[in-house]
PAGUDO-385591 format. One line per 4 residues: number of its first residue (from 1); their letters; for each residue y, z, x of C-alpha. Coordinates in nm, 4 decimals. Each point is the difference from the previous one (the first is absolute). Layout:
<pts>
NUM	A	Y:Z:X  ...
</pts>
This chain:
<pts>
1	XXXX	0.0000:0.0000:0.0000  0.3409:-0.0971:0.1334  0.3480:0.0892:-0.1168  0.0654:0.2316:-0.2908
5	XXXX	-0.2973:0.0920:-0.2194  -0.1345:0.2728:-0.2285  -0.3206:0.1956:0.0203  -0.1970:0.0893:-0.3105
9	XXXX	-0.0579:0.3728:-0.0311  -0.1029:0.0241:-0.3668  -0.3650:-0.0361:-0.0990  -0.1749:0.0378:-0.3344
13	XXXX	-0.3754:-0.0322:-0.0636  -0.0525:-0.1809:0.3265  0.2919:-0.2404:-0.0561  0.3192:-0.0280:0.2027
17	XXXX	0.3058:0.0040:-0.2309  0.3034:-0.2013:0.1093  0.3211:0.0645:-0.1957  0.3325:-0.1758:0.0416
21	XXXX	0.3144:-0.0174:-0.2115  0.0630:-0.3504:-0.1327  0.3471:-0.1313:0.0765  -0.0115:-0.3318:-0.1839
25	XXXX	-0.2227:-0.1994:-0.2347  -0.2102:-0.2920:0.1189  -0.2976:-0.0700:0.2292  -0.0484:0.2438:0.2885
29	XXXX	-0.2326:0.0317:0.2990  -0.1392:0.2949:0.1973  -0.1756:-0.0412:0.3350  -0.1795:0.2608:0.2052
33	XXXX	-0.3024:0.1131:0.1989  -0.3012:0.1991:-0.1111  -0.1431:0.2164:0.2796  -0.3777:0.0348:-0.0126
37	XXXX	-0.1593:0.2559:0.2345  0.1767:0.2169:0.2556  0.0955:0.0062:0.3627  -0.1126:-0.2834:0.2225
41	XXXX	-0.2451:-0.1101:-0.2705  0.2746:-0.0546:-0.2579  0.0420:-0.3450:-0.1467  0.3152:-0.1246:-0.1725
45	XXXX	-0.0364:-0.2416:-0.2903  0.3154:-0.1792:-0.1191  0.0672:-0.0419:-0.3718  0.2615:-0.1583:-0.2259
49	XXXX	0.0727:0.0975:-0.3602  0.2089:-0.2132:-0.2349  0.1505:0.1571:-0.3107  0.2776:-0.0567:-0.2515
53	XXXX	0.2738:0.2430:-0.0981  0.1085:-0.0339:-0.3598  0.0534:0.1725:-0.3301  -0.3251:0.0632:-0.1892
57	XXXX	0.1362:-0.1236:-0.3348  0.0207:-0.3631:-0.1052  0.3266:-0.1183:-0.1550  -0.0311:-0.2318:-0.3004
61	XXXX	0.3396:-0.0789:-0.1490  0.0468:-0.2197:-0.3073  0.2975:-0.2246:0.0716  0.1119:-0.0148:-0.3634
65	XXXX	-0.1042:0.3210:-0.1751  -0.2701:0.2647:-0.0351  -0.2333:-0.2096:-0.2158  -0.1929:-0.3279:0.0126
69	XXXX	0.0453:-0.2522:-0.2823  -0.2653:-0.2387:-0.1300  0.0585:-0.3730:0.0368  0.2654:0.0161:0.2739
73	XXXX	0.0187:0.0238:0.3796  0.0587:0.3662:0.0905  0.1400:0.0233:0.3575  -0.0970:0.3046:0.2086
77	XXXX	0.0567:0.1165:0.3558  -0.2904:0.1689:0.1827  0.0385:0.1657:0.3390  -0.1632:0.2628:0.2181
81	XXXX	0.2193:0.1502:0.2731  -0.1309:-0.0979:0.3422  -0.2287:-0.2769:-0.1278  0.0961:-0.3662:-0.0038
85	XXXX	-0.0040:-0.1965:-0.3218  -0.2760:-0.2308:0.1286  -0.2333:0.2993:0.0214  0.0595:0.1169:-0.3592
89	XXXX	-0.2486:-0.1137:-0.2654  0.0892:0.0955:-0.3593  -0.2101:-0.0502:-0.3121  0.0536:0.0823:-0.3665
93	XXXX	-0.1980:0.0879:-0.3084  0.0878:-0.1766:-0.3252  0.1536:-0.3036:0.1690  0.0624:-0.1835:0.3264
97	XXXX	0.2279:0.0588:0.2991  0.1005:-0.2737:0.2438  0.2457:-0.0349:0.2875  0.3347:-0.1480:-0.0993
101	XXXX	0.1274:-0.2995:0.2036  0.3193:0.1847:0.0996  -0.1536:0.3422:0.0618  -0.1405:0.2774:-0.2138
105	XXXX	-0.2635:-0.0510:-0.2655  -0.0305:-0.1371:-0.3527  -0.2025:0.1889:-0.2607  -0.1379:-0.1622:-0.3167
109	XXXX	-0.1594:0.2361:-0.2512  -0.2412:-0.0741:-0.2847  0.0181:0.2587:-0.2778  0.2010:0.3040:-0.1137
113	XXXX	-0.0921:0.3388:0.1463  0.0093:0.0806:0.3694  -0.0593:-0.1749:0.3321  -0.0829:0.1619:0.3345
117	XXXX	0.1296:-0.1552:0.3222  -0.2415:0.0923:0.2819  0.1099:-0.0566:0.3605  -0.2351:-0.0410:0.2941
121	XXXX	0.1236:-0.0360:0.3570  -0.1322:-0.0912:0.3425  0.1154:0.2929:0.2136  -0.1356:-0.1407:0.3243
125	XXXX	-0.3610:0.1117:-0.0234  -0.1284:-0.3373:-0.1186  -0.0779:0.1368:-0.3443  0.2161:0.0324:-0.3112
129	XXXX	0.1032:0.3450:-0.1143  0.1050:0.0964:-0.3511  0.3622:0.1094:0.0322  0.0478:0.1022:-0.3611
133	XXXX	0.0818:-0.1404:-0.3410  0.2643:0.0109:-0.2702  -0.0363:-0.0366:-0.3760  0.2381:-0.2075:-0.2122
137	XXXX	0.0413:-0.0368:-0.3735  -0.0694:-0.3461:-0.1392  0.1983:-0.1223:-0.3021  0.0679:-0.3095:-0.2031
141	XXXX	0.3397:-0.1585:0.0508  0.2188:0.1419:-0.2815  0.0931:-0.2164:-0.2964  0.3255:-0.1901:0.0382
145	XXXX	0.2782:0.0319:-0.2561  0.1031:-0.2940:-0.2166  0.3731:-0.0740:0.0260  0.2481:-0.2531:-0.1343
149	XXXX	0.3423:-0.0159:0.1655  -0.0826:0.3320:0.1672  -0.0656:0.1722:-0.3344  -0.3253:0.1867:-0.0521
153	XXXX	-0.1270:0.1667:-0.3164  0.2923:-0.0609:-0.2336  0.3702:-0.0741:0.0171  0.2970:-0.2056:-0.1115
157	XXXX	0.0557:-0.3526:0.1309  0.2439:-0.2814:-0.0691  -0.1693:-0.2942:-0.1681  0.1339:-0.2480:0.2547
161	XXXX	-0.1230:0.2235:0.2862  -0.3483:0.0150:-0.1513  -0.0148:-0.3768:-0.0439  0.1127:-0.0487:0.3606
165	XXXX	-0.3062:0.1853:0.1321  -0.2921:-0.2002:0.1350  -0.2632:0.2397:-0.1327  -0.1633:0.3402:0.0393
169	XXXX	-0.0328:0.1674:0.3415  -0.2771:0.2417:0.1018  0.1638:0.2596:0.2264  -0.1859:0.2571:0.2122
173	XXXX	0.2605:0.2753:0.0103  0.0137:0.2368:0.2997  -0.3095:-0.1506:0.1610  -0.0066:-0.0358:0.3789
177	XXXX	-0.2218:-0.3088:0.0173  0.1470:-0.3471:-0.0384  -0.2212:-0.1058:-0.2914  0.0615:-0.2455:-0.2782
181	XXXX	-0.1385:0.0026:-0.3529  0.0132:-0.3194:-0.2048  0.0604:0.0099:-0.3748  -0.2867:-0.1993:-0.1520
185	XXXX	0.0906:0.0112:-0.3713  0.2211:0.1704:-0.2571  0.1153:-0.0130:-0.3607  0.3582:0.0017:-0.1297
189	XXXX	0.0696:0.0866:-0.3640  0.2794:0.0919:-0.2402  0.0574:0.0423:-0.3722  0.1780:-0.3044:-0.1435
193	XXXX	0.0803:-0.0262:-0.3731  -0.2303:0.2904:-0.0748  -0.2968:-0.1540:0.1791  -0.1318:0.0604:0.3494
197	XXXX	0.0059:-0.3061:0.2217  -0.1638:-0.0192:0.3402  -0.0563:-0.2231:0.2993  -0.2931:0.0455:0.2359
201	XXXX	0.0480:-0.1125:0.3593  -0.2356:-0.0643:0.2904  0.1690:0.0951:0.3263  0.3233:0.1880:0.0607
205	XXXX	0.2653:-0.2617:-0.0784  0.2193:-0.0442:-0.3067  -0.1081:-0.3493:-0.1079  0.1826:-0.2267:-0.2442
209	XXXX	-0.1761:0.1659:-0.2918  0.1259:0.3456:0.1030  0.3562:-0.1254:0.0576  0.0013:-0.1655:-0.3442
213	XXXX	-0.1342:0.3230:-0.1526  0.2744:0.2104:0.1642  0.2730:-0.2414:-0.1093  -0.0867:0.0658:-0.3652
217	XXXX	0.0575:0.3777:0.0305  0.3157:0.1873:-0.0971  0.1913:0.2862:0.1545  -0.1428:0.3500:-0.0563
221	XXXX	-0.3504:-0.1432:-0.0430  -0.2859:0.1536:0.1958  -0.2205:-0.2254:0.2108  -0.3458:0.1258:0.0919
225	XXXX	-0.1881:-0.1054:0.3132  -0.3542:0.1345:-0.0084  -0.3603:-0.0887:0.0835  0.1331:-0.0405:0.3545
229	XXXX	-0.2752:-0.0568:0.2565  0.0369:-0.0208:0.3779  -0.2403:-0.0990:0.2790  0.0053:0.1940:0.3278
233	XXXX	-0.0956:-0.0930:0.3573  -0.3589:0.1115:-0.0656  -0.0298:-0.2516:-0.2868  -0.0292:0.2731:-0.2631
237	XXXX	0.1999:-0.0217:-0.3216  0.2235:0.2854:-0.1210  0.1590:0.0512:-0.3416  0.3610:0.1111:0.0414
241	XXXX	0.2338:0.1916:-0.2259  0.2108:-0.1719:-0.2645  0.3703:-0.0890:0.0078  0.2349:0.0440:-0.2958
245	XXXX	0.3396:-0.1665:0.0427  0.2865:0.0256:-0.2465  0.2391:-0.2952:-0.0045  0.3719:0.0585:0.0119
</pts>
């Protein structure tokens, strides 16, 4: 041994115990000599030990929120202090997890309930070690809200403003993901001359039939938009709430 070195003085059950305070995370190396025998008969056998300094807990952080949604790409960041990303191997129950092209991971989940993200890592021993897991709730994307000219539920609207609209919009309020729902059909109705008249529409747009229907209405009349259906990114159809607009 040359230069500065330590001698092991602690032994337990026939094993030499080497203890050192870690100063930084990452791969480390210890070299030394094992003395076998004593005196002139002693032999010195060199050894090298590789180890990694890091936190024991895996960090799984959802980029958007604390839940996974069905039918969308859920971005997550997964890291283990002291271990490179190429040596981290995550898996998931109730879905799939893949590496994203620009870093991080994308989770796709299958059904409502929960999903466990399990993280294995190569810590330098040639084998993968389970570094921990984290459970997430799994939900359906919430229903969007049907709106016309920014109005939801019910409200007053100028007749000319209503007729200037292109159709009904499905709005996901206060939702972090950039998702779009498409209105697939709706019905517009009103009471004219004591009788209910209606127009049924495929799609979201006010077609010529709807515009002609709205032209025949008077101020203070109520116009009902109901049987509103929207299709989400997962292809599923949702029935949305109705709209009641009073003309002024």
